[in-house]
C-alpha positions in Angstrom: -141.1 -19.6 61.7 -139.0 -21.8 59.6 -136.6 -20.4 57.1 -136.6 -22.1 53.7 -133.9 -21.4 51.1 -135.2 -21.2 47.7 -133.7 -23.1 44.8 -132.2 -19.8 43.3 -130.5 -19.0 46.6 -129.0 -22.4 46.8 -127.6 -22.2 43.4 -126.0 -18.8 44.1 -124.5 -20.1 47.3 -122.9 -23.1 45.6 -121.6 -21.0 42.7 -119.9 -18.7 45.2 -118.3 -21.5 47.2 -116.9 -23.1 44.0 -115.6 -19.7 42.8 -113.9 -19.1 46.1 -112.3 -22.5 46.1 -111.1 -22.1 42.5 -109.6 -18.7 43.4 -107.8 -20.1 46.4 -106.4 -22.9 44.3 -105.3 -20.7 41.5 -103.6 -18.3 44.0 -101.7 -21.1 45.6 -100.7 -22.4 42.2 -99.6 -19.0 41.1 -97.5 -18.5 44.3 -96.0 -22.0 43.8 -95.1 -21.3 40.2 -93.6 -17.9 41.2 -91.3 -19.5 43.8 -90.2 -22.3 41.4 -89.3 -19.9 38.5 -87.4 -17.4 40.8 -83.6 -17.9 40.7 -81.9 -18.3 44.0 -79.2 -15.7 45.0 -75.6 -17.2 44.5 -73.2 -17.4 47.4 -69.8 -15.7 46.8 -66.9 -18.2 46.2 -63.8 -17.8 48.6 -61.6 -19.4 46.0 -62.4 -16.8 43.3 -61.6 -14.0 45.7 -58.2 -15.5 46.5 -57.4 -15.8 42.7 -58.3 -12.2 42.2 -56.0 -11.1 45.0 -53.1 -13.2 43.7 -53.6 -11.8 40.2 -53.4 -8.2 41.6 -50.3 -9.0 43.6 -48.6 -10.6 40.6 -49.5 -7.6 38.5 -48.1 -5.2 41.1 -44.9 -7.2 41.4 -44.4 -7.2 37.6 -44.9 -3.4 37.5 -42.5 -2.8 40.4 -39.9 -5.1 38.7 -40.2 -3.3 35.4 -39.8 0.0 37.2 -36.7 -1.2 39.1 -35.0 -2.6 36.0 -35.7 0.7 34.1 -34.1 2.7 36.9 -31.0 0.3 37.2 -30.5 0.4 33.4 -31.0 4.2 33.2 -28.0 6.1 31.9 -28.3 8.3 34.9 -27.2 5.4 37.1 -24.3 4.1 35.0 -20.5 4.6 35.5 -19.0 7.0 32.9 -15.3 7.0 33.6 -12.5 5.5 35.6 -9.1 6.9 36.7 -6.2 4.8 38.1 -3.5 6.0 40.5 -0.4 4.2 41.8 0.8 2.0 39.0 4.6 1.8 38.6 5.6 -1.5 37.0 2.7 -1.8 34.5 0.4 0.4 32.6 -2.7 2.0 34.2 -4.5 1.4 30.9 -4.5 -2.3 31.6 -6.6 -1.6 34.7 -8.9 0.8 32.8 -9.5 -1.9 30.1 -10.3 -4.5 32.7 -12.7 -2.2 34.5 -14.7 -1.6 31.3 -14.8 -5.3 30.7 -16.1 -5.8 34.2 -18.8 -3.2 33.7 -19.9 -4.9 30.4 -20.8 -8.1 32.3 -24.3 -8.6 33.6 -25.6 -9.0 37.2 -28.7 -10.4 35.7 -30.0 -10.9 32.2 -30.3 -7.2 31.4 -28.7 -5.3 34.3 -25.0 -4.6 33.7 -22.4 -4.4 36.4 -21.8 -0.7 35.4 -24.9 0.1 37.4 -23.8 2.5 40.2 -26.7 1.3 42.4 -25.7 -2.4 42.5 -21.9 -1.7 42.4 -19.9 -3.5 45.1 -16.5 -2.1 46.0 -15.5 -5.3 47.8 -16.4 -7.6 44.9 -14.6 -5.3 42.4 -11.5 -5.0 44.5 -11.3 -8.8 44.9 -11.7 -9.3 41.1 -9.0 -6.6 40.4 -6.5 -8.4 42.6 -7.2 -11.7 41.0 -6.6 -10.2 37.6 -3.5 -8.3 38.7 -1.6 -10.3 41.3 1.1 -7.5 41.4 -1.5 -5.4 43.3 -1.1 -5.6 47.1 -3.8 -3.1 48.1 -6.7 -1.7 45.9 -8.8 1.1 47.2 -11.9 2.3 45.3 -13.5 5.7 45.7 -16.4 7.4 44.0 -15.7 11.2 43.9 -18.8 11.6 41.7 -21.8 9.2 41.4 -20.8 8.1 37.9 -17.0 8.3 38.3 -14.7 5.6 39.7 -11.2 6.2 41.1 -8.9 3.2 41.8 -5.9 3.7 44.1 -3.5 0.8 44.1 -0.3 -0.2 45.9 1.9 -2.8 44.2 3.7 -5.6 45.8 7.4 -5.1 46.3 9.3 -7.4 44.0 12.5 -9.1 45.3 13.9 -10.1 41.9 12.7 -10.7 38.4 12.6 -14.2 36.9 12.9 -14.6 33.1 12.4 -17.7 31.0 14.1 -18.8 27.8 11.2 -17.3 25.7 12.2 -13.8 27.2 9.0 -13.5 29.3 9.7 -12.2 32.8 7.8 -12.1 36.0 8.1 -10.6 39.5 9.2 -12.9 42.4 8.6 -12.1 46.0 10.7 -12.9 49.1 9.3 -16.4 49.3 10.5 -17.2 45.7 7.0 -17.2 44.3 6.4 -15.9 40.8 3.3 -13.8 41.1 2.9 -11.4 38.1 4.3 -10.5 34.7 7.1 -8.0 34.7 7.9 -5.5 31.9 11.2 -5.3 30.2 13.3 -2.6 31.9 15.9 -0.7 29.9 18.1 -0.6 33.0 18.6 -3.1 35.8 15.9 -2.1 38.3 15.8 -5.5 40.0 18.3 -8.4 40.1 17.3 -10.7 37.2 17.5 -14.5 37.2 17.4 -16.1 33.8 16.1 -19.7 33.5 17.2 -21.9 30.7 13.9 -23.9 30.8 11.4 -23.5 28.0 8.3 -23.3 30.3 6.4 -20.0 29.6 6.1 -17.8 32.7 2.3 -17.7 32.8 2.2 -21.4 33.7 4.3 -20.8 36.7 2.3 -18.0 38.4 1.7 -18.8 42.1 4.5 -21.4 42.3 8.0 -21.3 43.8 10.5 -20.8 41.0 13.5 -20.2 43.2 14.2 -21.3 46.7 14.5 -18.3 49.0 17.9 -19.4 50.3 19.3 -19.7 46.8 17.7 -16.5 45.7 19.2 -14.6 48.6 22.6 -16.2 48.1 23.0 -15.3 44.5 21.4 -11.9 44.8 24.0 -11.0 47.4 26.8 -12.4 45.2 25.4 -10.4 42.2 25.6 -7.2 44.2 29.1 -7.9 45.5 30.4 -8.6 42.0 29.1 -5.3 40.7 31.9 -2.8 41.2 33.3 0.2 39.3 35.1 -2.2 37.0 32.2 -4.5 36.1 28.4 -4.2 35.5 26.2 -7.2 35.4 22.6 -7.6 34.1 21.4 -11.0 35.1 22.2 -14.4 36.7 21.8 -17.5 34.5 21.3 -21.1 35.8 22.2 -24.0 33.6 21.1 -27.6 33.8 24.6 -28.9 34.5 25.0 -26.9 37.6 26.9 -24.0 36.1 26.1 -20.4 36.9 26.6 -17.5 34.6 26.6 -13.7 35.1 25.8 -11.6 32.0 28.4 -8.9 31.7 27.0 -5.5 30.5 30.0 -3.3 31.1 33.6 -3.9 31.8 36.1 -1.1 32.7 33.3 1.3 31.9 32.8 0.0 28.3 29.8 -1.9 27.0 30.4 -5.5 25.9 28.4 -7.6 23.5 25.1 -9.0 24.7 26.4 -12.5 25.2 29.5 -11.9 27.3 29.5 -14.0 30.5 31.2 -14.5 33.8 31.0 -18.3 34.5 31.0 -20.1 37.9 29.4 -23.1 39.5 26.5 -23.7 41.9 28.8 -25.4 44.3 31.5 -22.7 44.3 32.9 -20.9 47.3 31.5 -17.4 46.8 34.2 -15.7 48.8 36.9 -17.2 46.7 34.9 -16.4 43.6 34.8 -12.7 44.4 38.4 -12.6 45.3 39.6 -14.3 42.2 37.4 -12.1 39.9 38.9 -8.9 41.4 42.4 -10.4 40.9 41.7 -11.5 37.3 40.3 -8.2 36.2 43.6 -6.5 37.4 45.5 -8.4 34.7 47.0 -5.8 32.3 47.2 -8.1 29.3 43.5 -9.0 29.6 42.5 -5.3 30.1 44.5 -4.2 27.0 42.9 -6.8 24.8 39.4 -6.0 26.0 39.8 -2.3 25.6 41.1 -2.8 22.1 37.9 -4.7 21.1 35.3 -4.8 23.9 32.7 -6.5 21.6 35.1 -9.4 21.1 34.8 -10.8 24.7 33.1 -14.1 24.8 33.5 -15.2 28.5 35.5 -15.1 31.6 35.6 -18.7 33.1 36.1 -19.1 36.8 34.6 -22.5 37.3 37.9 -24.0 38.3 39.3 -22.8 41.6 42.7 -21.1 41.3 42.4 -20.6 37.6 40.8 -18.0 35.3 40.2 -18.6 31.6 39.0 -15.9 29.3 38.1 -16.1 25.7 37.8 -13.6 23.0 35.7 -14.5 19.9 38.6 -13.9 17.6 40.8 -16.4 19.5 40.5 -20.0 18.7 41.3 -21.2 22.3 40.7 -19.6 25.7 43.7 -18.0 27.4 44.5 -19.1 30.9 45.6 -16.5 33.4 46.7 -17.8 36.8 49.8 -15.7 37.5 48.2 -13.2 39.9 45.6 -15.3 41.7 46.2 -15.4 45.4 45.9 -18.8 46.9 
C-alpha cells in the first residue's frame, strides 16, 4: 500500500521547516548580538597599583614628619635656663648670652637649636671654646631635661698684653695672645704694654711676644719690685728702649706716667744693682717724698749713670756718686 501525502500535509510540513529554520537563525543572531554588545572585563593595571602605594607612602611620611616637627618644637622639649660655673677672668653673663644666641639658631628651617632632643653636647662645647678662647675645658651637664649647666676651666695666663688703645689680652707661655683680658684694679699678672696702634682683636692666635723675651722681662720685673718700688707694667718702644711704669715708690703713689727707663740690650744684673743703689740716694728720696706726683722718670739707659727728672725741674739731675762699678 503506497502512502501518498496530500497537498495540505505537504504545505504544513514546508511551513514547519521554514519556521524552524527562521527560529534557528534568529536565535543565532540574538546570541551573536548579545556577545557583541557585552563589555569585556578589564584587567587590573600594575602601574596604577604602584602609584597608589607610593601615594600612601608619601602621605604617611608627611604625617610622620609633621608629627616629629611638632614634638621637636614643643615647649616641653625646649631648654628654659642655663647656669655657668668656673669663670674668673670674665663674666659668666657673656656665656649665658652666647648660649641663648646659640639656642635661637635653627637646625633646620623651623627647628631651633634649643630643642633638648637634638642638642649635641660636643657641638656646643666646641662652639663655646671657639667663641671664648680663654676656656681650656668646657663640660656641659643637664641636671634637668630643660636646664643646662656649663662648667668651665680657664686657661692659665702667663702675662697680659696691652695695646696703645688700652685694649688688653691674655698671653700664654708660648707668647700667643688668645683672649681679651679685663682691666684689673691691681696687678694680677705682669703686663706688657705695646706702643703699636694695632687693636688686640686682630692679633688673637698670633705670637705677640717671643717666649724668651717674655720670660726675661717678666723675671726682671719681679726682681725690680721690692719694698721700695712697685711697678705696674713693662713698655717696649720702637727705638729699643724699655720702660717700667712706677706705681709706688718708698710706699707712696706716684703719678700715672712715672717711668723707670732702660734698654733692650742692657745687662739686667747691672740694671738691678744700679737701681737699688740709685734709690738709696738721700737727696732723691727727700725730693720725691716732698712731692711724689712730681716725678717724671728715672733714667738708667746709660751704664754707670742714673738720671732722674721731676716735672718742676727744667733739666734732669744726674746722680752717679753712689753707683758701684
